[in-house]
N, C-alpha and C positions, 0 to 999 in steps of 0.2 A: 471737454473732453477728459478722460481718466488717466491716472496717474499710470507709470511706467509698470510694466509688469515686470514679474520675477524673471523671466527669458531674457529681459532687456539688462537687468540687473548684474546676469551672469555674463552676457555676450563680453567678446573681447575688447580691449579699452587702451587706448592712445597712451602713450608715456607711460608704461608700465612701471619703471624705475622706482626703487625708492628715492623720496624728494628731499630727504634731508641729511646730506652724505655724513657729514661730522657727528650725529649724534642719531645712531640707529637702532631699533628694536624688531626685533624678530617677527612680532605679531604687531599686522598694520592691516589695512582695508583699503585699497584705491578706489576711490569714487570717479576717476575720470570715467569718460564714454558718456554716452547717449544722455542726456536729460531734455525734459521738457522745456519750452524756451516761447518768449512773448516780448513784443513791444510794446513801449507802454507810452506814446509819442504824447498823448492827451493825460497824462499823469492821472488815471484811473485807479491805478492799482491798489495803492494805499484805501484810498478812498472805498474802494469794492471790496476790501479784503482780501485780496489775491495769496496774501500771506496764510491762510487757512486751509486745510487739506480738502478737494474736491472743490474750491472756492477759484472762481477766474478762467477765463479761456486762454491755454496755453498752446496756441494753434501749431507751433513749430517743433523741429528737433534740431539739438545741435551736440554739437561732440564737446565736451570740454574736455582738455583747458583751453581750446582755441576760441578768440573772441567770434563775434558774428562777421565782422569785414574779411577773414581770412577764409580761402577754400577749405583747409582743413577742417572749417567748423561743420561743413556740410552745407553753410548757408549762403557766404561768400556775397552779403551785401555790402556796398564801400558807401554805401549814404549814410548821413546822420540820423541816428537816434539816441538819444540823451539818457534815456533810461531803458532797462532790459530786466527782465527777470527770468528765475532758472526756478524749476521744481524736479525732486528727485526723492523719491521713495526707496528707503533703505533699510534690510532685515539684520539686525547687528546678532553676530554669531553668540549662541547659546554660552559657548566658555569666555565672554566677556562678563559676564552673570558676576556683580558683587564688588566691580573693578570700575573705577571711574574711565568715563569715556570722552576722549578729545577729538574735535573734530577741527580739522587745520585747513587754511586758505594759504596757500603759496603767493598769490597775488591777485588782487581785484581793483581792476580800474574804473572810478578812482573813488568812488566811497560807496560802502556795502552797507546792507542792514541783512541781517539771517534771523529765522524763523525757524524753529522747529516745533513741529505740531503745533501751528498758529501761534507760539509764545514765541515772542521777541526776546531772541538771546544774545544778539550782538550788534553792534554798528563798529564801524573801522572808518577810517578815512585814510586815503594814503595808497596810491595805484602800484606802488613796488616793493610793499614791505607783506611779511606774513601776517596772519593772527588766527585765533582759535578759538573756540567756543567750548566751554564743558558742559557737554550734552545732559551727564548725572545731574549737575546741578540745576539744569532748567526743566528736566524730566522726570527725576527720579532713578532710581539703578534696577527697576524691574522692564523697562522700557524694552519690545521687541522689535519692534516696526517705528521708523522715523520718517516723517516726510519732511525735509530740508528745502527752505524756500528763500532763496535769494533775489534780494534787489540791488541792483548795481546802477549808478548813476555816473556816468562822465561828461561834461559840459562842453559839448565838442566844439562850441566859439569862443568859450572862455579862455582867456592867454594867460591870468594871475593865477596859476597854480603851478605844479610841475609838470609838464607835460613833454620835453625834451622835444624831438624832431617830429611829433603827430602834427600834423598841420589842421589849422582851424577854419581855411576854407575848404568848400564843398568842390569846388576847381582845384586841380591839381596846381600844387604851387613848388617851385623850384627850389629844392634841396628839404623838402619837407615831406612827410610820410604818412599814408594811408593810419588812422588812427588804431587803437586797438582798445575796446569797450569791454569792460565787465570782465569775468574771468579768465586769465591767462595762463595761470599756474596749475599746479596740480592739487586735486583737491582729495583730502584723504582722513581717514580715522586711524584712532590707535587707543589699546585700553593701556590704562596706567593704574600700578595700586594705590588703594584710597590715603594709606598712614603716609607714603613718601614716595616721591620719584623724581629721578633726574629730568628737572625742567630746562635749564640751560647749563652749558659750559664756555669759559673762557680759560684759553691757553695764551701762555707769554713766554716765550724762549729769550733767557738772559744773553748778552752777548759774550760768544765763547760757545755757547751750546751746550755747558754742563748743566744747565740747571732750568728746568720747566716750571713755571708756576701755575696750578690748578685751581681754579674758582668754579667751585659745582652749586650753581643755584638750585633749589630743590621746591618742588611743588608737594600740595596736600597738605597733612596737619602734624606735620614732623615740630619735635620739639617743645613737643606736650608735656606735661609731668609724668603722667600715665607713659610716657613712651622716650626711650634714650635712642637716637638715631644716629649712626654712624657711617661712613663713607670709607670708600679704597678705590685706588686708581692703580690698574695695572699697567706698566708699558711693554710692550714684545719689539723686538726689530729682528724681521725674518724669522718669527716664531717662537724666539727665544726671549725670556723676561729679563729684562734689564733695569727695571725699577721697580720698585713697590710704594706707596705712600698711604696713610690711613687718618682720619682723622675724624673729631665731632661737629656733627651739624647743628647749626645753633637754629636761630627761628627760622633763617630761609637759606643758609647756603653753608658752604664748607669751604676752608681754604690751605691747600699744602702744596709743596714742593716736591719736585723730581729731583735727585741728585744723581747724575752718570758718571761713569767712570769713564778718563780719558779714551778709554778702548771701544766703549759704548756710542760715541759720540760720530754721527755720520751726518753730515753737514749736507742740506738741501739746496739745490741749484738748478737752473734748467740743465746743466751738462750732467750731473747726477742726483736725478730728483729722490731723495733716500725719504722712507716715510716709515713712521712708527704706528704700530697699532695699539690703541687704547681702550681697556674695557673699565667701563663705571659700575659701582656697586654700592648700593644702599643698603643697610642692615636695619632693623628695628628691635631692640632689645636682644641683638645678638644673631637673629632670622635674619636671613636674606627676602630684602623685598621688591627689589629691583634692580636693573642689570641692561647696560646700554653700551654700544660699541661707538669708538671713534676713530679716530687716527690724528697727525700732528707731523710736521716737519722741521724742523731744528734750522732756524737759521735767523740772521738778523740784517736789516738795512738800516744805513748812517751815509750821513755826509761829514769826512774827514778830511782837513785842508783843503776843503773846496772840491774835494771828488766825491762822486756816488759809490759807495762801498757795499758790495754784498759778502757778507762772511768775513767782512774788517779787510777786505781787497778791492780796490777800484774793479769796477765794472762797468763796461761800455753797454751801453741798453739800443738793442735793434730791434726797433715796436713797429707796428703794425696797425693802423687805424680800423677797428672793429665795430661796426653799428651795432649786429648782434638782431639783422633784421632777415626773414626769410620768405622765400617767394608764397610758400603752403600756408605759413604760419604766423606772419607776420612779426611781432615781439614773442613770439612762441616758436621754439623750435621744433621742427617736425619730430624729430625723435632725439633721444638722449646719444644715439651714434651722430647725429649729425653736428651736434655742442663738440663731441669728441672729434668729428673731421675738420671741423676750422682750424682744431689747433694743430693737428695733422698736418694739413695743407700750410699752415704759418712757418711751423718747423721745417717743413720741407723746402719753402720759400729761403731758408734759413734767416728766420726771424727768431729772436730769444724772448719774443712777449708782444704784448698789445696795449693799447688803450680802449677801453670800453667806454664810449662816446654817448653821453646824453641818454643814460641805461644806466640801473640797476640790474644786471643779468642774473640770470636762473642759478641758483646755487649749484646746479650738477656741472655748470660750465667750470666756476672753480675748482671743483671735485676733479674734473679732468685736467685742468691746468695744474691741479698738484701731483696728479699722478702722472704727465707726461713731462713736468719740469716748463713752465712756461710764464712767463711774469704776467704781472696785470696790472696797470692803473686803474684802478676802479671806479666810476664816474657815476652820474645821479641825473636824472632828468631834472631841468632847469625850468621855471616858470619863462614866459615870452614878455612878461610885465613887470615890473618892480611895484611892490606892493609892501606892508607891514605883515598881510596876512600871507602872501605866498611865500615869504621866509619865515615865516613860523613854520608850514608847510613845509617846507624843504627840509628845514631842522629837524621836525620831528620822525621824517623819514632816515636821515641822515643818523639820527642817534640809533635809532633801530638796526639800520644796518652795518655801522660803525660798534656797537657795543655788543650786539648780540648775533645777527643773521651771519655776517663775512668774517668775523675775527678772526678765526682759527683756521683761514686759508692761508698756506705759508706763499701761493703764488703771489697773493697782493702785496705788494710793496707801496705803493700809494695812493692816497684819496683825492678826487679831483671833485671837489665842492662844486665849481662852475668851470664853464669852457665858453669860450670867446665871448665873455659878458654877457653869455643868456639872461634876460631879467635884470640887468644892470646895465641898463643904455647909458647912464651918466655919470660913470664911475671917475672921470676926469674934470669934474665941473660939482659934481653934488656931495658933501661933506656925510649926508644922511648914508647915499649908498655905500660911498667909501667904510663907514663906523660898521655896517651890515655886515659888507664882505670880511673884514677884519675880524669880526666876532666870530663869525662863521668859521674861518679857520682857524681862528685861536681855539673853538671849543671843540672842533676836529681833533686838533692836538692833543687836548686834554683827554678826549674819549679816549684816544689812541695814539700816546706817544713813542711806538715802537715803528712806525712809518712814516714814510714823508707826505707832505701835505702841498697840493700845488694849489696854489690861491685861484687862478682863472687862466686855465690852459690857454694858452696862445699871445695874451697880451695883457695890460691893466692889473697886474701883478701887486699887492700888498705885501703880507709877512710870509712868502711863499720858501719853502725849504729848496724849490727849482726855478730858474730862471725859464721856462718854456715858451718857448716862440714859433708861430704859424707863420710857415715862408714859404710863398706858392712862386717865387721867383726862378728865373733860366739859371740853368748850370753856372756859367760865365760868375755871374751877380752873386750866389751862393757863394761860390769860391774865393770873389772877393771879398764879401762882408766879413765874413767867418774866419777869416785869418788873423785879424785881432781883436782884443776885448773891447776896443774904442769904437770899430766900426760895428759891432753887433749893438752896444749901447746906442749908439747915436740911430737905430733902425725902429722905423715905424710901421709896424706890420698891417696892411690895409687901412694906413692912417691912423694907428693907435698909438697910444705910449707905451711904453714896455710897463710903467709904474704909474700907480694912481696917485690922486695928491697925496701928499706926506709919506708917499712910498720911494725908496730908491735902491741900488744895487749895494749889498752886501756880501759879495764873495760869493754869491750862490754858484752851482755847477748850471752849465748852461747847456739845454736839449733843445734841438728844433724838432718839436713836436708834432710837427705836420710839414709835410712838404711834399710834392709830387703834383697829383691829381692829372695823371694822365689818361687822357681819353685815345686810348691806341690798343692795337693789338699786335701778338705774333713779334718780329725782328724789331719794328719802328718800338713798338712799348720796351724792350729789351734794351734798345739803344738809348734811347731816354733815361729808363731807370738808372742804366751803369753811368753815366754822364750827371744826372742829379747827386747820385748817393756819394760817388768817388771824391765832388767838387765839397761836401758837408764831412766824407771820413779825412781828407786832406788838412779840415783847421787844425789848428794846436790847442783851441779852445772848448770847442763841442765834445760833449761827453755822452751823448745818445741822440738818437735820430728816431722819428716816427712816420714811415712812409703812409700817405693816403690814397688808395684803401685795399683792405684785403677783397672785398668785394663789393661787386654793383649794388644797388640799393633803389628801385624803381627807378626815377629820372636819373638819378646817380649812375654814369657809367664810367668809374674810374676806377676799377676796383683789376685784381690781379686774377679774380675769377667772376663769372656771370653771377647774376644774380641765384641760380640755380645752380652754383658750384661746380662751373665747366671752366677749367685752365685756358687764359687768354694769351699765354704765354709760356714756355718751356721751364718749368719750376728750376732746374739746372742752372738756366742763363741769370734767373734773380739769386739764385744760394752763392754761385760763386761770386757774384759781387758782394754780397754780405757776408761770405767770409773773408774777404780781406780784412788785414788788420788795420783800424783808423789811427791818426796821428797820435790821438788824444789816450788810445787805451793802456 
């Protein structure tokens, strides 16, 4: 079967919005939409050279970025296929000649190989992190047509790699969901200058908000004897320039600092999500060679005297669990508007943030959380079995997420490396598992000392900044248990200890990070929600809560919204409860 035609290349595409909101260039090409597709259940593709143009049979068509299991993909097949292949013919714009061309993949679950015109260009392991291919390095600078072939491998039944809530059985399994195989975030291209381009940016706000640290990582051949590369950062608030800084690029990066006048400091919070616009410019021997746009919010999160603080003031977190699944797209939101709408629904219910559970979410979600004012405890998919390789894979993805992809989003106030001991089934008896959990927590804190780290959300904590507890008991029990710290520390959530071997309580703030789980609708849902939430609000100890959950997901029917986002209760009935002032606020 032949390659996709030019008309398919020009057809309307899903998820057309720019996929990397904190580093934006004007010139780019979205490759979502129809691709040729094939299952490879007998693992014939590599042997038969499906990677070469016109080789192999690609009998199906799939709508990228949706996985084949998702109805929005146009296939909607829930059965297991561990190896899948994609093919797409792309014509590069003539205006891109002479520039370096980068091919980006937002996420491919779980292992990917990419060929360009039959040449192997990249291999990547990790189902939740982005990667890119330098097309120019592979094919040269004068290529016009590129055949992109992608092989994706997702071991459907394996449990020793990060897969989160994706089930490993063909039959439905309570509490686990349909897997997402292969490409599930946007595929796109961009041209960048050959000499120097802004590759990555890391931003950090100092407490007080008057200083913004900027680290620009530069790609290309900058820093050579023939070229002096400098950089500039311009910061604007509501269109007015409030800060400019510049510096010289070394071999790979430039670091600088913006100092704001007190009157130009507008702190970010859920109540007032002030954002600043940033422009990054690079110059080669004085001539501008690259420009990119970004944004930031000035805020800092801390624990002071046992209290969770936002911008130096105690802040009560009223969160909701959000698994990030959609009936049409599974892990992939059907539209950018759908990501925004979930946050708007949560705020309509009176929540000021969410916990993202067993998933590293699409960066566009964090963009809308930044814009709308919405706190996020950001998680990652865990393995289901403990092994050294599973920990190595988890750490690899966390390093990319924390150091680079998501670090610039002010909405993210906490990292959650493990939830409910997923993949760590013997934390109370196996010192090796405890050591790995402690090492992972400590490494995240080294990667990012500006955010909280919740070592194991729910129970079995080690060196956690927060004592987070999952507790689905009734309202009377919750009211009694959380009246005293002694009662809390005596609790064993679902039979688990609050701390692992060698762990102990050291004054951390207490957050009931999971409660509820109500299977009801209408007045009954509102009544139970009020009783449970008021019981926790009455605690003089608890400093935050997280209700489970925002939406139904497949067989889980405990959402405030159905799986297709219809409300099961009047939002005002929930909001009036959430708007009340907790005892510990």
